[in-house]
MILO-149959 format. One record per residue (C-alpha): residue number from 1; residue in one letter; x, y, z. Coordinates in Angstrom, 3 decimals. Each point is the difference from the previous one (the first is absolute). Example, Ala and Ser with C-alpha at 12.3 -4.5 7.8 and 13.67 -1.06 7.14 Angstrom:
<drenvexs>
1, a, 12.300, -4.500, 7.800
2, s, 1.370, 3.440, -0.660
</drenvexs>
This chain:
<drenvexs>
1, m, -50.541, -3.297, -34.400
2, s, 0.789, 1.511, -3.386
3, v, -2.662, 2.327, -1.419
4, s, -1.135, 0.447, -3.275
5, p, -1.752, 2.934, -1.912
6, r, -3.523, -0.371, -1.545
7, f, -0.196, 0.410, -3.791
8, a, -1.880, 3.217, 0.750
9, d, 3.243, 1.228, 1.351
10, i, 2.169, -0.726, -3.104
11, t, -2.352, 0.555, -2.862
12, t, -0.872, 3.275, -1.756
13, i, -3.719, -0.588, 0.184
14, g, 0.634, -0.671, 3.830
15, v, -2.317, -3.292, 0.189
16, g, 0.433, -3.416, 0.835
17, g, 0.555, -2.421, 2.880
18, a, 2.726, -1.287, 2.254
19, i, 3.059, -1.836, -1.262
20, a, 1.220, -3.060, 1.815
21, h, 3.507, 0.271, -1.071
22, f, 1.907, 3.264, -1.384
23, v, 3.565, 0.076, -0.985
24, e, 1.783, 2.962, -1.000
25, a, 3.183, -1.252, -2.163
26, h, 2.828, 2.374, 0.047
27, s, 2.511, -2.421, -2.059
28, r, -0.240, -2.266, -2.821
29, d, 0.310, -2.961, 2.258
30, e, -2.503, 1.105, 2.271
31, f, -2.439, 0.486, -2.808
32, i, 0.431, -3.425, -1.541
33, n, -0.103, -1.721, 3.568
34, a, -3.051, 1.496, 0.597
35, v, -1.550, -1.005, -3.071
36, c, 1.242, -3.506, 0.355
37, f, -1.280, -0.290, 3.384
38, a, -3.531, 0.671, -1.073
39, d, 0.214, -2.297, -2.904
40, d, 1.483, -2.704, 2.228
41, e, -2.492, 0.227, 2.580
42, k, -2.807, 0.200, -2.710
43, l, -1.209, 3.381, 1.261
44, p, -1.720, 2.660, -2.101
45, l, 2.561, 2.492, -1.196
46, l, -0.348, 3.492, -1.041
47, v, 3.078, 2.133, -0.893
48, i, -0.931, 3.601, 0.485
49, g, 1.616, 3.317, -1.231
50, g, -1.530, 3.509, 0.773
51, g, -3.511, -1.784, 0.327
52, s, -1.486, 2.171, -2.817
53, n, -1.513, -2.469, -2.120
54, l, -1.389, -2.270, 2.483
55, l, -3.545, -0.545, 1.581
56, v, -0.237, -2.733, 2.917
57, s, -2.737, -1.497, 1.758
58, d, -0.877, 1.216, 3.620
59, e, 0.617, -3.558, 1.012
60, n, 3.404, -1.141, 1.583
61, f, 2.366, -1.022, -2.472
62, p, 1.605, -3.325, 1.153
63, g, 3.066, -0.011, -1.928
64, v, 3.122, 1.915, -0.494
65, v, 0.631, 3.683, -1.129
66, v, 3.265, 0.927, -1.250
67, r, 0.965, 3.585, -0.612
68, d, 3.245, 0.367, -1.973
69, a, 2.046, 2.843, 1.844
70, r, 2.916, -0.010, -2.162
71, h, 0.510, 3.336, -1.805
72, a, 3.238, -0.010, -2.030
73, i, 0.665, 1.025, -3.526
74, h, 3.086, -0.936, -1.882
75, v, 1.017, 1.668, -3.403
76, l, 1.543, -2.797, -2.039
77, g, 1.154, 1.572, -3.317
78, s, -1.112, 0.928, -3.522
79, d, -2.262, -2.348, -1.944
80, s, 0.736, -0.311, -3.628
81, g, -2.717, -2.386, -0.752
82, d, -3.754, -0.279, 0.096
83, r, -0.570, 3.855, -0.664
84, g, -1.026, -0.320, -3.523
85, e, 1.523, 1.574, -3.193
86, a, 1.564, 2.934, 1.764
87, n, 2.509, -2.544, 1.568
88, s, 1.622, -0.540, -3.296
89, d, 0.871, 3.853, -0.193
90, s, 3.425, 0.899, 1.794
91, h, -1.726, 3.414, 0.853
92, a, -3.086, -1.335, 1.753
93, a, -0.623, 1.037, 3.702
94, p, 1.612, -2.083, 2.468
95, a, -2.130, -2.638, 1.774
96, p, 1.086, -0.657, 3.409
97, t, -1.414, -3.301, 1.762
98, i, -0.971, 0.379, 3.551
99, r, -0.962, -2.968, 2.318
100, a, -2.504, 1.088, 2.627
101, d, -0.991, -2.313, 2.875
102, a, -3.744, -1.286, 0.024
103, g, -0.410, 2.013, 3.259
104, v, 0.967, 3.400, -1.174
105, r, -2.708, 2.572, 0.092
106, w, -1.249, 0.479, -3.487
107, d, -0.242, 3.732, 0.239
108, a, 3.487, 0.405, 1.476
109, f, 1.377, -2.087, -2.948
110, v, -1.621, 2.355, -2.399
111, a, 1.268, 2.949, 1.790
112, f, 3.541, -1.446, 0.016
113, a, -0.125, -0.393, -3.859
114, v, -1.448, 3.488, -0.624
115, s, 2.469, 1.708, 2.314
116, h, 3.000, -1.833, -2.022
117, g, -1.340, 0.967, -3.309
118, l, -1.449, -3.440, -0.922
119, s, -3.029, -0.053, -1.988
120, g, -2.506, -2.814, -0.764
121, i, -2.087, -0.172, 3.154
122, e, -0.751, 3.652, 0.866
123, a, -3.713, -0.125, -0.799
124, l, -0.412, -2.916, 2.480
125, s, 0.852, 2.379, 2.869
126, g, -2.040, 0.123, 3.029
127, i, -1.321, -3.882, -0.395
128, p, -0.076, -1.347, 3.678
129, g, 1.727, -3.416, 0.525
130, t, 3.369, -1.760, -0.725
131, v, 2.105, -0.854, -2.729
132, g, -0.861, -3.621, 0.316
133, a, -3.793, 0.668, -0.259
134, s, 0.415, 2.422, -3.064
135, v, 0.951, -2.989, -2.322
136, v, -2.650, -2.405, 1.622
137, q, -2.511, 2.488, -0.862
138, n, 1.589, 1.592, -3.063
139, i, -0.742, 3.437, 1.246
140, g, -0.673, 2.530, -2.402
141, a, -1.306, 3.618, -0.225
142, y, 0.266, 3.265, -2.243
143, g, 1.435, -1.929, -3.003
144, q, 2.448, -2.104, 1.627
145, e, 0.032, -3.631, 1.247
146, v, 2.844, -1.424, 2.131
147, s, 0.235, -2.855, -2.345
148, t, 1.728, 2.167, -2.508
149, s, 2.988, 0.648, 2.123
150, v, 0.461, -3.613, 1.588
151, k, 2.900, -1.953, -1.192
152, e, 0.014, -2.854, 2.593
153, v, -1.957, -1.266, 3.017
154, e, 1.864, -1.941, 2.530
155, v, -2.655, -2.387, 1.711
156, w, -0.314, -2.757, 2.598
157, d, -1.485, -2.993, -1.387
158, r, -2.016, -1.517, 2.848
159, k, -0.568, -3.462, -1.870
160, t, 3.890, -0.607, -0.605
161, t, 1.113, 2.146, 3.155
162, s, 2.620, 1.727, -2.392
163, t, 0.464, 3.312, -1.346
164, k, -0.629, 0.874, -3.675
165, h, 0.333, 2.732, -2.484
166, l, -2.935, 0.940, -2.151
167, t, 0.358, 2.076, -3.085
168, a, -2.502, 2.751, -0.867
169, s, -1.498, -2.221, -2.592
170, e, -0.125, -2.803, 2.311
171, m, -1.999, 2.141, 2.381
172, g, -2.888, -0.078, -2.271
173, f, -0.865, 3.679, 0.646
174, g, -3.316, 1.342, -0.993
175, y, -2.558, 2.566, 1.129
176, r, 0.255, 0.136, 3.865
177, m, 1.117, -3.773, -0.373
178, s, 3.028, -2.082, -0.009
179, a, 0.931, -4.005, 0.087
180, l, 0.286, 0.580, 3.634
181, k, -3.124, 1.189, 0.793
182, e, -1.743, -2.144, -2.474
183, s, 1.068, -3.046, 1.786
184, m, -2.035, 0.953, 2.971
185, y, -3.200, -0.325, -1.705
186, v, -2.326, -2.590, -2.008
187, a, -2.004, 2.734, -1.403
188, p, -0.367, 3.821, 0.672
189, a, -0.422, 0.612, 3.649
190, q, -0.288, -3.913, 0.830
191, p, 3.143, -1.127, 1.963
192, a, 2.068, -3.062, -0.766
193, d, -0.069, -2.711, 2.583
194, r, 3.873, -0.199, 0.339
195, y, 1.656, 3.232, -0.655
196, f, -2.067, 2.797, 1.604
197, p, 0.264, 2.695, 1.139
198, t, 3.547, -0.240, -0.882
199, p, 1.552, -1.302, -3.315
200, r, 2.000, -2.961, -0.472
201, y, 2.740, 2.458, -1.009
202, i, 0.959, 2.533, 2.660
203, v, 1.740, 2.998, -1.063
204, l, 3.344, 0.614, 1.556
205, s, 1.510, 2.687, -2.214
206, v, -0.869, 1.759, -3.229
207, t, 2.625, 1.209, -2.359
208, f, -0.975, 3.090, -2.117
209, t, 1.467, 1.593, -3.156
210, l, -0.448, 3.790, 0.022
211, t, 1.112, 2.689, -2.314
212, c, 2.637, 2.589, 1.122
213, q, -1.967, 3.040, -1.252
214, s, -1.718, 2.693, 1.829
215, y, -2.723, 0.671, -2.242
216, g, -2.911, -2.540, -0.612
217, v, -2.877, -0.175, -2.244
218, v, -3.722, 0.931, 1.064
219, n, -2.177, -3.004, -1.188
220, y, -3.382, 0.896, 1.704
221, s, -2.252, 2.840, -0.976
222, q, -1.244, 0.679, 3.730
223, l, 4.000, 0.535, 1.029
224, a, 0.568, 2.096, -3.149
225, r, -2.976, 2.348, 0.857
226, a, 1.179, 0.415, 3.484
227, l, 3.395, 0.838, -1.302
228, n, -1.462, 2.531, -2.518
229, s, 1.555, -2.268, -2.616
230, e, -1.035, -2.660, -2.448
231, v, 0.460, -3.798, -0.265
232, g, 3.302, -0.631, -1.873
233, a, 1.719, 3.209, 1.746
234, r, 3.505, -0.748, 1.863
235, m, 0.013, 1.347, 3.371
236, p, 2.454, -0.108, 2.882
237, i, -0.562, -3.218, 1.919
238, e, 0.126, 1.971, 3.326
239, q, -2.783, 2.326, -1.221
240, m, -2.037, -2.959, -1.259
241, r, 0.353, -1.842, 3.466
242, r, -1.156, 3.191, 1.834
243, m, -2.968, 0.309, -2.210
244, v, -1.037, -3.723, 0.515
245, l, 0.141, 0.273, 3.710
246, r, -2.205, 3.245, -0.098
247, v, -2.422, -1.796, -2.517
248, r, -0.160, -3.197, 2.187
249, a, -0.507, 2.069, 3.216
250, g, -2.815, 1.959, -1.513
251, k, -1.822, -3.384, -0.649
252, g, 0.921, -1.368, 3.549
253, m, 2.185, -2.643, -1.840
254, v, 3.121, 0.332, 2.240
255, e, 0.595, -1.471, 3.497
256, d, -1.359, 1.732, 3.145
257, a, 3.310, 0.810, 1.724
258, t, -1.793, -0.327, 3.379
259, r, 0.047, -3.763, -0.203
260, y, 3.764, 0.385, 0.964
261, k, -0.966, 0.856, 3.554
262, n, -0.697, -3.746, 0.301
263, q, 2.857, -1.814, 1.492
264, w, -0.236, -2.705, -2.339
265, m, 0.634, 2.202, -3.044
266, r, 2.979, 1.961, 1.035
267, t, 2.406, -2.558, -1.610
268, l, -1.019, 0.976, -3.441
269, l, 1.106, 3.509, 0.781
270, q, 3.582, -0.854, -0.106
271, p, 1.957, 1.470, -2.764
272, i, 1.234, -2.250, -2.746
273, d, 3.392, -1.321, 0.407
274, v, 2.247, 0.829, -3.178
275, d, 3.290, -1.461, -0.386
276, d, 2.785, 2.106, -1.111
277, a, -1.136, 0.738, -3.491
278, d, 1.070, 3.588, -0.485
279, n, 2.962, -0.412, -2.250
280, l, -2.115, -2.562, -2.126
281, l, -2.797, 2.282, -0.196
282, a, 2.272, 2.826, -0.752
283, s, 1.649, -1.622, -3.076
284, f, -3.755, -0.550, -1.215
285, k, -0.619, 3.592, 0.210
286, l, 2.913, 0.854, -1.998
287, s, -1.014, -2.300, -2.786
288, a, -3.390, 1.156, 0.206
289, q, 1.107, 3.743, -0.329
290, d, 1.657, -1.030, -3.216
291, y, -3.403, -1.730, -1.260
292, q, -2.070, 2.924, 1.164
293, s, 2.093, 2.639, -1.473
294, a, -0.648, -1.617, -3.397
295, n, -3.762, -0.646, 0.577
296, s, -0.747, 2.993, 2.217
297, p, -3.841, 0.758, 0.184
298, a, -1.433, 3.096, -1.695
299, a, -0.462, 3.263, 1.762
300, p, -2.496, -0.101, 2.743
301, e, -2.807, 1.504, -2.321
302, q, 0.506, -2.614, -2.542
303, s, 0.698, -3.008, 2.208
304, g, -3.068, 0.762, 2.559
305, v, 2.564, 0.540, 2.796
306, v, -1.554, 2.463, 2.612
307, s, 1.307, 1.647, 3.139
308, e, -1.054, -1.115, 3.335
309, s, -1.797, 3.244, 0.605
310, a, -1.858, -0.482, -3.314
311, g, -0.957, -3.536, 1.327
312, r, -1.692, 1.725, 3.190
313, g, -1.734, 2.527, -1.990
314, s, -3.616, 0.404, -0.622
315, a, 0.173, -1.522, -3.293
316, v, 0.692, -3.474, 1.556
317, g, -1.701, 0.634, 3.421
318, e, -2.302, -2.750, -1.121
319, a, 0.374, -2.881, -2.393
320, r, -2.537, -1.953, -1.702
321, e, 0.288, -3.638, 0.766
322, g, 0.465, -2.216, -3.048
323, a, -2.690, -2.689, -0.657
324, g, 2.637, -2.838, -0.286
325, h, 1.894, -1.804, 2.593
326, e, -0.364, 2.743, 2.630
327, g, -3.833, -0.022, -0.040
328, a, -2.907, 1.871, -1.233
329, p, 0.290, 3.831, -0.960
330, a, -0.117, 2.204, 3.052
331, d, 1.577, 3.170, 1.119
332, v, 3.105, -0.794, 2.199
333, k, 1.507, 2.563, 2.309
334, l, 3.811, 0.209, -0.179
335, e, 1.415, 0.085, 3.450
336, d, 3.265, 0.734, 1.242
337, v, 2.104, -2.817, 1.407
338, d, 2.513, -0.264, 2.835
339, e, 3.268, 1.075, -1.216
340, q, 1.872, -2.845, 1.846
341, l, -2.306, -2.608, -1.775
342, v, 0.959, 1.413, -3.234
343, v, 3.678, -0.292, 0.622
344, s, 0.197, -3.169, 1.900
345, g, -3.282, -1.925, -0.657
346, i, -0.362, -0.001, 3.967
347, p, -2.512, 2.398, 1.693
348, s, 1.265, 2.445, 2.580
349, s, -0.705, -0.080, 3.671
350, a, -2.498, 3.110, -0.342
351, e, -2.055, -2.143, -2.440
352, i, 0.145, -2.996, 2.053
353, s, -1.343, 2.145, 3.087
354, g, -2.757, 1.490, -1.628
355, q, -3.842, -0.895, -0.293
356, p, -1.087, -3.058, -2.043
357, t, -1.170, 0.467, -3.414
358, y, -2.799, -2.816, -0.382
359, d, -0.049, 0.380, -3.815
360, r, 3.473, -1.519, 0.097
361, h, -1.165, -2.943, 2.085
362, s, -0.349, -2.401, -2.844
363, c, 1.502, -2.798, -2.350
364, g, 0.547, 2.489, -2.674
365, s, -2.152, -1.082, -3.105
366, f, -2.234, -2.402, 1.332
367, f, -1.137, -1.499, -3.344
368, m, 1.655, -0.841, -3.195
369, n, -0.955, 1.634, -3.279
370, p, -1.914, -2.574, -1.861
371, i, 1.412, -1.506, -3.348
372, l, -2.849, -1.081, -2.174
373, s, -0.293, -1.679, -3.154
374, v, -0.759, 2.145, -3.104
375, e, -3.584, -1.405, -0.094
376, d, -0.608, 0.824, 3.750
377, a, 1.414, 3.280, -0.254
378, e, -2.389, 1.020, -2.806
379, k, -2.767, -0.444, 2.804
380, l, 1.495, 2.987, 1.857
381, p, -1.604, 3.461, -0.102
382, e, 1.645, 2.119, -2.855
383, d, 1.698, 2.373, 2.671
384, a, 1.531, -2.804, 1.949
385, p, 3.890, 0.142, -0.128
386, r, 1.684, -2.507, -2.440
387, f, 3.608, -1.087, -0.387
388, a, 1.637, -2.464, -2.106
389, a, 1.273, -2.977, 2.043
390, s, 0.772, -3.649, -0.296
391, m, -2.473, -2.743, 1.432
392, p, 1.842, -1.206, 3.367
393, g, 2.051, -3.210, -0.796
394, t, -0.356, 0.539, -3.906
395, e, 1.010, 2.017, -2.809
396, e, -3.547, 0.435, -1.099
397, e, -1.192, 3.628, -0.299
398, g, -1.924, 1.510, 2.773
399, v, -1.379, 3.223, 1.409
400, k, 0.827, 1.511, 3.490
401, t, -2.439, 2.103, 1.710
402, s, -0.030, 2.224, 3.108
403, a, -1.173, -1.515, 3.360
404, a, -0.492, 3.270, 1.373
405, w, -1.989, 1.223, -2.792
406, l, -2.383, -3.164, 0.344
407, i, -0.446, 0.445, 3.869
408, d, -0.666, 3.548, -0.501
409, h, -2.705, -0.395, -2.758
410, a, -1.599, -2.964, 2.074
411, g, -0.815, 2.654, 2.517
412, f, 2.862, -0.531, 2.377
413, h, 1.554, 3.553, 0.504
414, k, 2.705, 1.302, 2.166
415, g, -0.791, -0.231, 3.514
416, f, -2.599, -2.704, -0.414
417, t, -0.480, -2.208, 3.093
418, g, -1.541, -3.394, 0.200
419, t, -1.461, -1.586, 2.936
420, a, 2.634, 1.223, 2.385
421, p, 1.126, 3.722, -0.139
422, q, 3.385, -0.834, 1.361
423, a, 0.721, -1.312, -3.663
424, a, -0.494, 2.210, -2.910
425, l, 1.224, 0.861, -3.510
426, s, 2.565, 2.798, 0.332
427, t, -1.283, 3.632, -0.338
428, l, 2.981, 0.303, -2.470
429, h, 0.166, -3.130, -2.136
430, t, -2.778, -2.005, -1.095
431, l, 2.357, -3.121, -0.126
432, a, 1.064, -0.055, 3.454
433, l, -1.824, -1.668, 2.860
434, t, 1.038, 1.681, 3.434
435, n, -0.093, -0.456, 3.698
436, r, -1.714, 3.146, 1.384
437, g, 1.265, -1.391, 3.478
438, e, -0.824, -3.080, 1.944
439, a, -1.240, -1.801, -3.075
440, s, 0.046, -4.008, -0.196
441, s, 1.213, -2.115, -2.562
442, e, -3.615, -1.100, -0.403
443, d, -0.910, 3.531, -0.316
444, v, 2.382, 0.402, -3.201
445, r, -1.162, -3.287, -1.393
446, s, -3.485, 0.883, 0.298
447, l, 0.307, 3.336, -1.772
448, a, 2.199, -1.709, -2.694
449, r, -2.662, -2.587, -0.558
450, i, -2.611, 2.517, -0.305
451, i, 2.028, 1.767, -2.724
452, q, 0.687, -3.179, -1.700
453, e, -3.685, -0.921, -0.167
454, g, -0.976, 3.430, -1.180
455, v, 2.490, 0.191, -2.934
456, r, -0.938, -3.549, -0.922
457, k, -3.809, 1.043, 0.171
458, r, 0.498, 3.084, -2.070
459, f, 2.593, -1.227, -2.585
460, g, 0.504, -3.562, 0.349
461, i, 3.484, 0.091, 1.085
462, w, 1.556, -1.501, 3.123
463, l, 2.635, 2.279, 1.652
464, v, 3.033, -1.970, 1.147
465, p, 1.907, 1.167, 2.988
466, e, 3.515, 1.176, -0.372
467, p, 1.102, -0.724, 3.678
468, v, 0.906, -3.243, 1.379
469, c, -2.944, -1.219, 1.937
470, v, 0.731, -2.340, 2.765
471, g, -3.075, -1.447, 1.680
472, v, -2.166, 2.435, -1.881
473, d, -2.054, -1.420, -2.740
474, l, -0.546, 2.432, -2.869
475, a, 0.030, -2.643, -2.921
476, q, -3.049, -0.007, -2.536
477, d, -3.020, -2.239, 1.098
</drenvexs>
């Protein structure tokens, strides 16, 4: 008799019921066959990556859960198109295209890119999950979104039972949204009848276009402060990755490595399988050297480059959290991170064998930052954060505000518990709902609902959950 995990075993928040059929696919054929089996048998289907953006009911799941365990990366060549005006310049930095299987661990992919001097995704370091999930969610942090580096997404079309290639424009990327994710809902947090909790188009691989350049641009104020720099400064991408990991760790917004003690999680610790691309990458680097010699950054005191020792000094011992996408203003302690994680994107055995850090037992940012009409935004208090944005699905002007600020100013502060102390707001970050040990999915749902109702009562705004909620109703009444 086969044994399947519970969702509590394979999600970062550690809650959820039993799974009827669990398939871990190690090849393309295995993956597609598992999807087709579920659809042919008319069983509920859930394709899972790292389980980091998922809240599932305590009830048994009667369908098929498929985890993509493929972890290959292929360097394809240089992209001369879709890179803007710079491409018309023969002296532009080389732009390698790299295809990654959907099952590749996201942070391992970022570590690979950074270690090979490829910029474009370094600020997305430390985000849990897989490459496939990254484009469904259009992950973003610290001034970068994955959509800006995506060239093409290969998908399996469940309706036509065939593969298809979607361009970045066809993906319909928006704030924490894509056409794939949108197909699962009829309204915010209201699942569609047919394609939920897995979209019609299931990601098989993603092709990225990165830049062969060891310096990146700091595009987020909190990261700039942590680096003792300023927005717009050019910094070594290795230094940016390390600091992003430290800032995220200080807010509990990285994985708890102890989850990999669990037998059901060990597959995700496999190193990525990279084809023999050394010669190709070397040729890119030679071209990049010519580009960088003509476009070298200014001296450190002018470009904002600081040494690693300076980054660890008292001047940036703590960073003031920005009131934008990352939440309300708060003091964030910078924490050193495991060196193996920095280099490979995979935690060390010492980290895995350590003690649980419950502030990391979450779905990450639980609520999306609301985008309001200009008229509705005028009703906010004067000190509420405001950022220019487009209304979802339109080009109409809107205003984005901070969900974390709304939560905090509605009276729900860090560490807040609802009816069950096992589920609480993180003690480090207002926007994370955490499992403090032995919480149930219902405990988390109850806490989320209390916060939603409190924010609506105080500000007239309904917070929409960011995770995929399966069997958990958090839609507006």
